[in-house]
PDB file of N, CA, C and O in Angstrom:
ATOM      1  N   UNK A   1       1.600  11.520   8.523  1.00  0.00           N
ATOM      2  CA  UNK A   1       2.127  10.731   7.387  1.00  0.00           C
ATOM      3  C   UNK A   1       1.786   9.227   7.640  1.00  0.00           C
ATOM      4  O   UNK A   1       1.778   8.777   8.786  1.00  0.00           O
ATOM      5  N   UNK A   2       1.520   8.495   6.598  1.00  0.00           N
ATOM      6  CA  UNK A   2       1.149   7.049   6.671  1.00  0.00           C
ATOM      7  C   UNK A   2       2.350   6.294   7.132  1.00  0.00           C
ATOM      8  O   UNK A   2       3.502   6.666   6.910  1.00  0.00           O
ATOM      9  N   UNK A   3       2.010   5.171   7.808  1.00  0.00           N
ATOM     10  CA  UNK A   3       2.965   4.261   8.352  1.00  0.00           C
ATOM     11  C   UNK A   3       2.568   2.821   8.052  1.00  0.00           C
ATOM     12  O   UNK A   3       1.391   2.479   8.159  1.00  0.00           O
ATOM     13  N   UNK A   4       3.552   1.943   7.668  1.00  0.00           N
ATOM     14  CA  UNK A   4       3.226   0.602   7.321  1.00  0.00           C
ATOM     15  C   UNK A   4       2.664  -0.104   8.553  1.00  0.00           C
ATOM     16  O   UNK A   4       3.302  -0.078   9.606  1.00  0.00           O
ATOM     17  N   UNK A   5       1.477  -0.742   8.457  1.00  0.00           N
ATOM     18  CA  UNK A   5       0.916  -1.418   9.662  1.00  0.00           C
ATOM     19  C   UNK A   5       1.552  -2.812   9.837  1.00  0.00           C
ATOM     20  O   UNK A   5       1.293  -3.453  10.856  1.00  0.00           O
ATOM     21  N   UNK A   6       2.374  -3.311   8.889  1.00  0.00           N
ATOM     22  CA  UNK A   6       2.974  -4.615   9.039  1.00  0.00           C
ATOM     23  C   UNK A   6       4.386  -4.477   9.642  1.00  0.00           C
ATOM     24  O   UNK A   6       4.682  -5.091  10.667  1.00  0.00           O
ATOM     25  N   UNK A   7       5.250  -3.677   9.009  1.00  0.00           N
ATOM     26  CA  UNK A   7       6.638  -3.652   9.516  1.00  0.00           C
ATOM     27  C   UNK A   7       6.903  -2.356  10.223  1.00  0.00           C
ATOM     28  O   UNK A   7       7.982  -2.252  10.807  1.00  0.00           O
ATOM     29  N   UNK A   8       6.039  -1.333  10.248  1.00  0.00           N
ATOM     30  CA  UNK A   8       6.230  -0.136  10.994  1.00  0.00           C
ATOM     31  C   UNK A   8       7.085   0.844  10.314  1.00  0.00           C
ATOM     32  O   UNK A   8       7.491   1.818  10.949  1.00  0.00           O
ATOM     33  N   UNK A   9       7.418   0.664   8.987  1.00  0.00           N
ATOM     34  CA  UNK A   9       8.201   1.641   8.243  1.00  0.00           C
ATOM     35  C   UNK A   9       7.515   2.969   8.160  1.00  0.00           C
ATOM     36  O   UNK A   9       6.333   3.048   7.826  1.00  0.00           O
ATOM     37  N   UNK A  10       8.260   4.036   8.467  1.00  0.00           N
ATOM     38  CA  UNK A  10       7.678   5.363   8.454  1.00  0.00           C
ATOM     39  C   UNK A  10       8.712   6.372   7.871  1.00  0.00           C
ATOM     40  O   UNK A  10       9.720   6.002   7.268  1.00  0.00           O
ATOM     41  N   UNK A  11       8.414   7.570   8.077  1.00  0.00           N
ATOM     42  CA  UNK A  11       9.268   8.674   7.535  1.00  0.00           C
ATOM     43  C   UNK A  11      10.640   8.744   8.261  1.00  0.00           C
ATOM     44  O   UNK A  11      10.730   8.603   9.480  1.00  0.00           O
ATOM     45  N   UNK A  12      11.705   8.970   7.447  1.00  0.00           N
ATOM     46  CA  UNK A  12      13.054   9.105   7.914  1.00  0.00           C
ATOM     47  C   UNK A  12      13.585  10.497   7.573  1.00  0.00           C
ATOM     48  O   UNK A  12      13.255  11.007   6.503  1.00  0.00           O
ATOM     49  N   UNK A  13      14.347  11.106   8.378  1.00  0.00           N
ATOM     50  CA  UNK A  13      14.938  12.393   8.114  1.00  0.00           C
ATOM     51  C   UNK A  13      16.425  12.386   7.935  1.00  0.00           C
ATOM     52  O   UNK A  13      17.148  11.650   8.606  1.00  0.00           O
ATOM     53  N   UNK A  14      16.865  13.189   7.048  1.00  0.00           N
ATOM     54  CA  UNK A  14      18.339  13.229   6.723  1.00  0.00           C
ATOM     55  C   UNK A  14      18.705  14.511   6.052  1.00  0.00           C
ATOM     56  O   UNK A  14      18.001  15.515   6.168  1.00  0.00           O
ATOM     57  N   UNK A  15      19.797  14.480   5.357  1.00  0.00           N
ATOM     58  CA  UNK A  15      20.338  15.696   4.655  1.00  0.00           C
ATOM     59  C   UNK A  15      20.360  15.497   3.148  1.00  0.00           C
ATOM     60  O   UNK A  15      20.810  14.445   2.693  1.00  0.00           O
ATOM     61  N   UNK A  16      19.911  16.426   2.376  1.00  0.00           N
ATOM     62  CA  UNK A  16      20.110  16.480   0.971  1.00  0.00           C
ATOM     63  C   UNK A  16      21.380  17.178   0.704  1.00  0.00           C
ATOM     64  O   UNK A  16      21.510  18.342   1.083  1.00  0.00           O
ATOM     65  N   UNK A  17      22.366  16.542   0.058  1.00  0.00           N
ATOM     66  CA  UNK A  17      23.663  17.166  -0.176  1.00  0.00           C
ATOM     67  C   UNK A  17      23.783  17.522  -1.614  1.00  0.00           C
ATOM     68  O   UNK A  17      23.721  16.654  -2.484  1.00  0.00           O
ATOM     69  N   UNK A  18      23.961  18.845  -1.894  1.00  0.00           N
ATOM     70  CA  UNK A  18      24.088  19.312  -3.251  1.00  0.00           C
ATOM     71  C   UNK A  18      25.528  19.071  -3.811  1.00  0.00           C
ATOM     72  O   UNK A  18      26.419  18.616  -3.095  1.00  0.00           O
ATOM     73  N   UNK A  19      25.706  19.386  -5.074  1.00  0.00           N
ATOM     74  CA  UNK A  19      26.963  19.222  -5.699  1.00  0.00           C
ATOM     75  C   UNK A  19      28.046  20.059  -5.036  1.00  0.00           C
ATOM     76  O   UNK A  19      29.198  19.628  -4.985  1.00  0.00           O
ATOM     77  N   UNK A  20      27.719  21.231  -4.532  1.00  0.00           N
ATOM     78  CA  UNK A  20      28.653  22.104  -3.823  1.00  0.00           C
ATOM     79  C   UNK A  20      28.840  21.703  -2.358  1.00  0.00           C
ATOM     80  O   UNK A  20      29.560  22.346  -1.594  1.00  0.00           O
ATOM     81  N   UNK A  21      28.148  20.595  -1.999  1.00  0.00           N
ATOM     82  CA  UNK A  21      28.165  20.022  -0.647  1.00  0.00           C
ATOM     83  C   UNK A  21      27.486  20.820   0.391  1.00  0.00           C
ATOM     84  O   UNK A  21      27.748  20.650   1.582  1.00  0.00           O
ATOM     85  N   UNK A  22      26.611  21.697  -0.027  1.00  0.00           N
ATOM     86  CA  UNK A  22      25.739  22.390   0.992  1.00  0.00           C
ATOM     87  C   UNK A  22      24.640  21.379   1.393  1.00  0.00           C
ATOM     88  O   UNK A  22      24.180  20.584   0.573  1.00  0.00           O
ATOM     89  N   UNK A  23      24.256  21.430   2.610  1.00  0.00           N
ATOM     90  CA  UNK A  23      23.281  20.530   3.123  1.00  0.00           C
ATOM     91  C   UNK A  23      21.930  21.231   3.446  1.00  0.00           C
ATOM     92  O   UNK A  23      21.910  22.338   3.984  1.00  0.00           O
ATOM     93  N   UNK A  24      20.791  20.549   3.100  1.00  0.00           N
ATOM     94  CA  UNK A  24      19.497  21.040   3.479  1.00  0.00           C
ATOM     95  C   UNK A  24      18.721  19.800   3.947  1.00  0.00           C
ATOM     96  O   UNK A  24      19.077  18.653   3.678  1.00  0.00           O
ATOM     97  N   UNK A  25      17.671  20.106   4.643  1.00  0.00           N
ATOM     98  CA  UNK A  25      16.851  19.008   5.274  1.00  0.00           C
ATOM     99  C   UNK A  25      16.127  18.226   4.210  1.00  0.00           C
ATOM    100  O   UNK A  25      15.682  18.798   3.215  1.00  0.00           O
ATOM    101  N   UNK A  26      16.003  16.951   4.397  1.00  0.00           N
ATOM    102  CA  UNK A  26      15.351  16.068   3.410  1.00  0.00           C
ATOM    103  C   UNK A  26      14.425  15.056   4.189  1.00  0.00           C
ATOM    104  O   UNK A  26      14.755  14.615   5.290  1.00  0.00           O
ATOM    105  N   UNK A  27      13.368  14.748   3.623  1.00  0.00           N
ATOM    106  CA  UNK A  27      12.421  13.780   4.244  1.00  0.00           C
ATOM    107  C   UNK A  27      12.396  12.549   3.260  1.00  0.00           C
ATOM    108  O   UNK A  27      12.134  12.708   2.068  1.00  0.00           O
ATOM    109  N   UNK A  28      12.657  11.405   3.765  1.00  0.00           N
ATOM    110  CA  UNK A  28      12.578  10.154   3.003  1.00  0.00           C
ATOM    111  C   UNK A  28      11.324   9.482   3.349  1.00  0.00           C
ATOM    112  O   UNK A  28      11.200   8.964   4.459  1.00  0.00           O
ATOM    113  N   UNK A  29      10.341   9.452   2.441  1.00  0.00           N
ATOM    114  CA  UNK A  29       9.027   8.904   2.654  1.00  0.00           C
ATOM    115  C   UNK A  29       8.897   7.466   2.106  1.00  0.00           C
ATOM    116  O   UNK A  29       9.297   7.202   0.972  1.00  0.00           O
ATOM    117  N   UNK A  30       8.351   6.556   2.892  1.00  0.00           N
ATOM    118  CA  UNK A  30       8.148   5.195   2.410  1.00  0.00           C
ATOM    119  C   UNK A  30       7.108   5.069   1.348  1.00  0.00           C
ATOM    120  O   UNK A  30       6.212   5.911   1.282  1.00  0.00           O
ATOM    121  N   UNK A  31       7.171   4.062   0.508  1.00  0.00           N
ATOM    122  CA  UNK A  31       6.242   3.873  -0.604  1.00  0.00           C
ATOM    123  C   UNK A  31       5.084   2.978   0.021  1.00  0.00           C
ATOM    124  O   UNK A  31       5.107   1.747   0.030  1.00  0.00           O
ATOM    125  N   UNK A  32       4.086   3.759   0.535  1.00  0.00           N
ATOM    126  CA  UNK A  32       2.977   3.067   1.309  1.00  0.00           C
ATOM    127  C   UNK A  32       1.676   3.214   0.489  1.00  0.00           C
ATOM    128  O   UNK A  32       1.324   4.275  -0.027  1.00  0.00           O
ATOM    129  N   UNK A  33       1.012   2.081   0.417  1.00  0.00           N
ATOM    130  CA  UNK A  33      -0.306   2.060  -0.358  1.00  0.00           C
ATOM    131  C   UNK A  33      -1.385   1.630   0.652  1.00  0.00           C
ATOM    132  O   UNK A  33      -1.151   0.897   1.613  1.00  0.00           O
ATOM    133  N   UNK A  34      -2.611   2.160   0.345  1.00  0.00           N
ATOM    134  CA  UNK A  34      -3.796   1.760   1.119  1.00  0.00           C
ATOM    135  C   UNK A  34      -4.508   0.644   0.397  1.00  0.00           C
ATOM    136  O   UNK A  34      -5.093   0.857  -0.665  1.00  0.00           O
ATOM    137  N   UNK A  35      -4.462  -0.569   0.975  1.00  0.00           N
ATOM    138  CA  UNK A  35      -4.965  -1.761   0.333  1.00  0.00           C
ATOM    139  C   UNK A  35      -5.967  -2.472   1.228  1.00  0.00           C
ATOM    140  O   UNK A  35      -5.981  -2.311   2.448  1.00  0.00           O
ATOM    141  N   UNK A  36      -6.807  -3.268   0.567  1.00  0.00           N
ATOM    142  CA  UNK A  36      -7.700  -4.165   1.332  1.00  0.00           C
ATOM    143  C   UNK A  36      -6.992  -5.483   1.615  1.00  0.00           C
ATOM    144  O   UNK A  36      -6.522  -6.123   0.674  1.00  0.00           O
ATOM    145  N   UNK A  37      -6.899  -5.897   2.812  1.00  0.00           N
ATOM    146  CA  UNK A  37      -6.264  -7.120   3.163  1.00  0.00           C
ATOM    147  C   UNK A  37      -7.223  -8.044   3.914  1.00  0.00           C
ATOM    148  O   UNK A  37      -8.201  -7.607   4.521  1.00  0.00           O
ATOM    149  N   UNK A  38      -6.909  -9.319   3.851  1.00  0.00           N
ATOM    150  CA  UNK A  38      -7.782 -10.335   4.588  1.00  0.00           C
ATOM    151  C   UNK A  38      -7.273 -10.453   5.998  1.00  0.00           C
ATOM    152  O   UNK A  38      -6.077 -10.613   6.244  1.00  0.00           O
ATOM    153  N   UNK A  39      -8.195 -10.373   6.904  1.00  0.00           N
ATOM    154  CA  UNK A  39      -7.865 -10.676   8.305  1.00  0.00           C
ATOM    155  C   UNK A  39      -8.833 -11.711   8.892  1.00  0.00           C
ATOM    156  O   UNK A  39      -9.800 -12.073   8.221  1.00  0.00           O
ATOM    157  N   UNK A  40      -8.624 -12.170  10.041  1.00  0.00           N
ATOM    158  CA  UNK A  40      -9.567 -13.157  10.652  1.00  0.00           C
ATOM    159  C   UNK A  40     -10.869 -12.577  10.922  1.00  0.00           C
ATOM    160  O   UNK A  40     -11.888 -13.268  10.899  1.00  0.00           O
ATOM    161  N   UNK A  41     -10.876 -11.268  11.191  1.00  0.00           N
ATOM    162  CA  UNK A  41     -12.211 -10.578  11.413  1.00  0.00           C
ATOM    163  C   UNK A  41     -12.857 -10.169  10.149  1.00  0.00           C
ATOM    164  O   UNK A  41     -13.994  -9.697  10.183  1.00  0.00           O
ATOM    165  N   UNK A  42     -12.218 -10.314   9.040  1.00  0.00           N
ATOM    166  CA  UNK A  42     -12.855  -9.919   7.758  1.00  0.00           C
ATOM    167  C   UNK A  42     -11.858  -9.033   6.993  1.00  0.00           C
ATOM    168  O   UNK A  42     -10.680  -8.949   7.340  1.00  0.00           O
ATOM    169  N   UNK A  43     -12.359  -8.391   5.964  1.00  0.00           N
ATOM    170  CA  UNK A  43     -11.495  -7.534   5.163  1.00  0.00           C
ATOM    171  C   UNK A  43     -11.491  -6.139   5.750  1.00  0.00           C
ATOM    172  O   UNK A  43     -12.477  -5.649   6.301  1.00  0.00           O
ATOM    173  N   UNK A  44     -10.264  -5.494   5.596  1.00  0.00           N
ATOM    174  CA  UNK A  44     -10.202  -4.126   6.099  1.00  0.00           C
ATOM    175  C   UNK A  44      -9.102  -3.379   5.347  1.00  0.00           C
ATOM    176  O   UNK A  44      -8.189  -3.993   4.795  1.00  0.00           O
ATOM    177  N   UNK A  45      -9.197  -2.065   5.330  1.00  0.00           N
ATOM    178  CA  UNK A  45      -8.223  -1.270   4.609  1.00  0.00           C
ATOM    179  C   UNK A  45      -7.208  -0.808   5.567  1.00  0.00           C
ATOM    180  O   UNK A  45      -7.528  -0.246   6.614  1.00  0.00           O
ATOM    181  N   UNK A  46      -5.908  -1.050   5.204  1.00  0.00           N
ATOM    182  CA  UNK A  46      -4.752  -0.562   5.977  1.00  0.00           C
ATOM    183  C   UNK A  46      -3.648  -0.095   5.022  1.00  0.00           C
ATOM    184  O   UNK A  46      -3.638  -0.411   3.832  1.00  0.00           O
ATOM    185  N   UNK A  47      -2.721   0.674   5.602  1.00  0.00           N
ATOM    186  CA  UNK A  47      -1.540   1.110   4.887  1.00  0.00           C
ATOM    187  C   UNK A  47      -0.479   0.121   4.959  1.00  0.00           C
ATOM    188  O   UNK A  47      -0.123  -0.318   6.053  1.00  0.00           O
ATOM    189  N   UNK A  48       0.091  -0.288   3.789  1.00  0.00           N
ATOM    190  CA  UNK A  48       0.999  -1.348   3.729  1.00  0.00           C
ATOM    191  C   UNK A  48       2.144  -0.880   2.762  1.00  0.00           C
ATOM    192  O   UNK A  48       1.825  -0.416   1.667  1.00  0.00           O
ATOM    193  N   UNK A  49       3.437  -0.982   3.112  1.00  0.00           N
ATOM    194  CA  UNK A  49       4.518  -0.653   2.174  1.00  0.00           C
ATOM    195  C   UNK A  49       4.611  -1.678   1.068  1.00  0.00           C
ATOM    196  O   UNK A  49       4.204  -2.829   1.229  1.00  0.00           O
ATOM    197  N   UNK A  50       5.150  -1.246  -0.059  1.00  0.00           N
ATOM    198  CA  UNK A  50       5.232  -2.163  -1.191  1.00  0.00           C
ATOM    199  C   UNK A  50       6.177  -3.266  -1.014  1.00  0.00           C
ATOM    200  O   UNK A  50       6.074  -4.282  -1.701  1.00  0.00           O
ATOM    201  N   UNK A  51       7.158  -3.113  -0.068  1.00  0.00           N
ATOM    202  CA  UNK A  51       8.070  -4.223   0.116  1.00  0.00           C
ATOM    203  C   UNK A  51       7.336  -5.338   0.867  1.00  0.00           C
ATOM    204  O   UNK A  51       7.602  -6.513   0.615  1.00  0.00           O
ATOM    205  N   UNK A  52       6.422  -5.000   1.780  1.00  0.00           N
ATOM    206  CA  UNK A  52       5.667  -6.053   2.473  1.00  0.00           C
ATOM    207  C   UNK A  52       4.626  -6.666   1.501  1.00  0.00           C
ATOM    208  O   UNK A  52       4.305  -7.846   1.638  1.00  0.00           O
ATOM    209  N   UNK A  53       4.115  -5.930   0.567  1.00  0.00           N
ATOM    210  CA  UNK A  53       3.175  -6.524  -0.451  1.00  0.00           C
ATOM    211  C   UNK A  53       3.949  -7.474  -1.356  1.00  0.00           C
ATOM    212  O   UNK A  53       3.461  -8.570  -1.630  1.00  0.00           O
ATOM    213  N   UNK A  54       5.117  -7.106  -1.825  1.00  0.00           N
ATOM    214  CA  UNK A  54       5.849  -7.944  -2.668  1.00  0.00           C
ATOM    215  C   UNK A  54       6.365  -9.247  -2.020  1.00  0.00           C
ATOM    216  O   UNK A  54       6.406 -10.312  -2.636  1.00  0.00           O
ATOM    217  N   UNK A  55       6.755  -9.096  -0.742  1.00  0.00           N
ATOM    218  CA  UNK A  55       7.281 -10.350  -0.056  1.00  0.00           C
ATOM    219  C   UNK A  55       6.233 -11.259   0.409  1.00  0.00           C
ATOM    220  O   UNK A  55       6.552 -12.358   0.862  1.00  0.00           O
ATOM    221  N   UNK A  56       4.943 -10.875   0.333  1.00  0.00           N
ATOM    222  CA  UNK A  56       3.726 -11.741   0.679  1.00  0.00           C
ATOM    223  C   UNK A  56       3.489 -11.766   2.171  1.00  0.00           C
ATOM    224  O   UNK A  56       2.926 -12.732   2.686  1.00  0.00           O
ATOM    225  N   UNK A  57       3.904 -10.728   2.879  1.00  0.00           N
ATOM    226  CA  UNK A  57       3.611 -10.670   4.407  1.00  0.00           C
ATOM    227  C   UNK A  57       2.159 -10.453   4.664  1.00  0.00           C
ATOM    228  O   UNK A  57       1.682 -10.765   5.756  1.00  0.00           O
ATOM    229  N   UNK A  58       1.402  -9.913   3.676  1.00  0.00           N
ATOM    230  CA  UNK A  58      -0.071  -9.738   3.816  1.00  0.00           C
ATOM    231  C   UNK A  58      -0.731 -10.391   2.612  1.00  0.00           C
ATOM    232  O   UNK A  58      -0.128 -10.550   1.551  1.00  0.00           O
ATOM    233  N   UNK A  59      -1.964 -10.756   2.808  1.00  0.00           N
ATOM    234  CA  UNK A  59      -2.801 -11.343   1.825  1.00  0.00           C
ATOM    235  C   UNK A  59      -3.868 -10.342   1.421  1.00  0.00           C
ATOM    236  O   UNK A  59      -4.711  -9.947   2.226  1.00  0.00           O
ATOM    237  N   UNK A  60      -3.815  -9.939   0.158  1.00  0.00           N
ATOM    238  CA  UNK A  60      -4.845  -8.953  -0.369  1.00  0.00           C
ATOM    239  C   UNK A  60      -6.151  -9.649  -0.386  1.00  0.00           C
ATOM    240  O   UNK A  60      -6.243 -10.848  -0.647  1.00  0.00           O
ATOM    241  N   UNK A  61      -7.207  -8.857  -0.093  1.00  0.00           N
ATOM    242  CA  UNK A  61      -8.598  -9.373  -0.202  1.00  0.00           C
ATOM    243  C   UNK A  61      -8.963  -9.429  -1.632  1.00  0.00           C
ATOM    244  O   UNK A  61      -8.652  -8.531  -2.414  1.00  0.00           O
ATOM    245  N   UNK A  62      -9.663 -10.550  -1.992  1.00  0.00           N
ATOM    246  CA  UNK A  62     -10.023 -10.746  -3.377  1.00  0.00           C
ATOM    247  C   UNK A  62     -11.224  -9.885  -3.710  1.00  0.00           C
ATOM    248  O   UNK A  62     -12.206  -9.879  -2.967  1.00  0.00           O
ATOM    249  N   UNK A  63     -11.160  -9.143  -4.837  1.00  0.00           N
ATOM    250  CA  UNK A  63     -12.290  -8.274  -5.206  1.00  0.00           C
ATOM    251  C   UNK A  63     -13.199  -9.094  -6.152  1.00  0.00           C
ATOM    252  O   UNK A  63     -12.756  -9.587  -7.190  1.00  0.00           O
ATOM    253  N   UNK A  64     -14.471  -9.222  -5.761  1.00  0.00           N
ATOM    254  CA  UNK A  64     -15.424  -9.949  -6.507  1.00  0.00           C
ATOM    255  C   UNK A  64     -16.269  -8.885  -7.354  1.00  0.00           C
ATOM    256  O   UNK A  64     -17.015  -8.054  -6.835  1.00  0.00           O
ATOM    257  N   UNK A  65     -16.057  -9.019  -8.683  1.00  0.00           N
ATOM    258  CA  UNK A  65     -16.747  -8.056  -9.586  1.00  0.00           C
ATOM    259  C   UNK A  65     -18.081  -8.723  -9.986  1.00  0.00           C
ATOM    260  O   UNK A  65     -18.189  -9.943 -10.109  1.00  0.00           O
ATOM    261  N   UNK A  66     -19.055  -7.875 -10.174  1.00  0.00           N
ATOM    262  CA  UNK A  66     -20.411  -8.368 -10.508  1.00  0.00           C
ATOM    263  C   UNK A  66     -20.359  -8.868 -11.963  1.00  0.00           C
ATOM    264  O   UNK A  66     -19.810  -8.245 -12.871  1.00  0.00           O
ATOM    265  N   UNK A  67     -20.985 -10.058 -12.098  1.00  0.00           N
ATOM    266  CA  UNK A  67     -21.057 -10.665 -13.485  1.00  0.00           C
ATOM    267  C   UNK A  67     -22.032  -9.904 -14.354  1.00  0.00           C
ATOM    268  O   UNK A  67     -22.990  -9.312 -13.857  1.00  0.00           O
ATOM    269  N   UNK A  68     -21.788  -9.921 -15.651  1.00  0.00           N
ATOM    270  CA  UNK A  68     -22.706  -9.286 -16.613  1.00  0.00           C
ATOM    271  C   UNK A  68     -23.986 -10.021 -16.527  1.00  0.00           C
ATOM    272  O   UNK A  68     -23.968 -11.240 -16.358  1.00  0.00           O
ATOM    273  N   UNK A  69     -25.128  -9.348 -16.636  1.00  0.00           N
ATOM    274  CA  UNK A  69     -26.453  -9.978 -16.574  1.00  0.00           C
ATOM    275  C   UNK A  69     -26.624 -10.826 -17.825  1.00  0.00           C
ATOM    276  O   UNK A  69     -26.214 -10.452 -18.923  1.00  0.00           O
ATOM    277  N   UNK A  70     -27.257 -12.003 -17.613  1.00  0.00           N
ATOM    278  CA  UNK A  70     -27.557 -12.958 -18.761  1.00  0.00           C
ATOM    279  C   UNK A  70     -28.867 -12.571 -19.249  1.00  0.00           C
ATOM    280  O   UNK A  70     -29.838 -12.458 -18.502  1.00  0.00           O
ATOM    281  N   UNK A  71     -28.900 -12.353 -20.586  1.00  0.00           N
ATOM    282  CA  UNK A  71     -30.153 -11.940 -21.271  1.00  0.00           C
ATOM    283  C   UNK A  71     -30.663 -13.189 -22.072  1.00  0.00           C
ATOM    284  O   UNK A  71     -29.947 -13.706 -22.930  1.00  0.00           O
ATOM    285  N   UNK A  72     -31.837 -13.635 -21.795  1.00  0.00           N
ATOM    286  CA  UNK A  72     -32.453 -14.751 -22.524  1.00  0.00           C
ATOM    287  C   UNK A  72     -32.987 -14.288 -23.854  1.00  0.00           C
ATOM    288  O   UNK A  72     -33.531 -13.190 -23.973  1.00  0.00           O
ATOM    289  N   UNK A  73     -32.826 -15.140 -24.863  1.00  0.00           N
ATOM    290  CA  UNK A  73     -33.351 -14.740 -26.199  1.00  0.00           C
ATOM    291  C   UNK A  73     -34.827 -14.839 -26.206  1.00  0.00           C
ATOM    292  O   UNK A  73     -35.367 -15.869 -25.802  1.00  0.00           O
ATOM    293  N   UNK A  74     -35.493 -13.864 -26.627  1.00  0.00           N
ATOM    294  CA  UNK A  74     -37.005 -13.857 -26.760  1.00  0.00           C
ATOM    295  C   UNK A  74     -37.352 -14.469 -28.037  1.00  0.00           C
ATOM    296  O   UNK A  74     -37.047 -13.940 -29.106  1.00  0.00           O
ATOM    297  N   UNK A  75     -38.030 -15.653 -27.942  1.00  0.00           N
ATOM    298  CA  UNK A  75     -38.456 -16.321 -29.199  1.00  0.00           C
ATOM    299  C   UNK A  75     -39.923 -16.446 -29.275  1.00  0.00           C
ATOM    300  O   UNK A  75     -40.447 -16.978 -30.254  1.00  0.00           O
TER     301      UNK A  75
END
């Protein structure tokens, strides 16, 4: 399972308790996304939880999209 590379948040285990109070095993998974981030060595893809993304603990790498080609008018 993926783990946040910034804060180390990972899977937690607990009990799912039904209305009749019977317990079964439950897995609490973190909301982890694979994003491009800026590092000193360059851009790289890492798993980061959404709380780290929202708080600004990592800087996303800027995506440069190719510009549309300029067509000269033929006169």
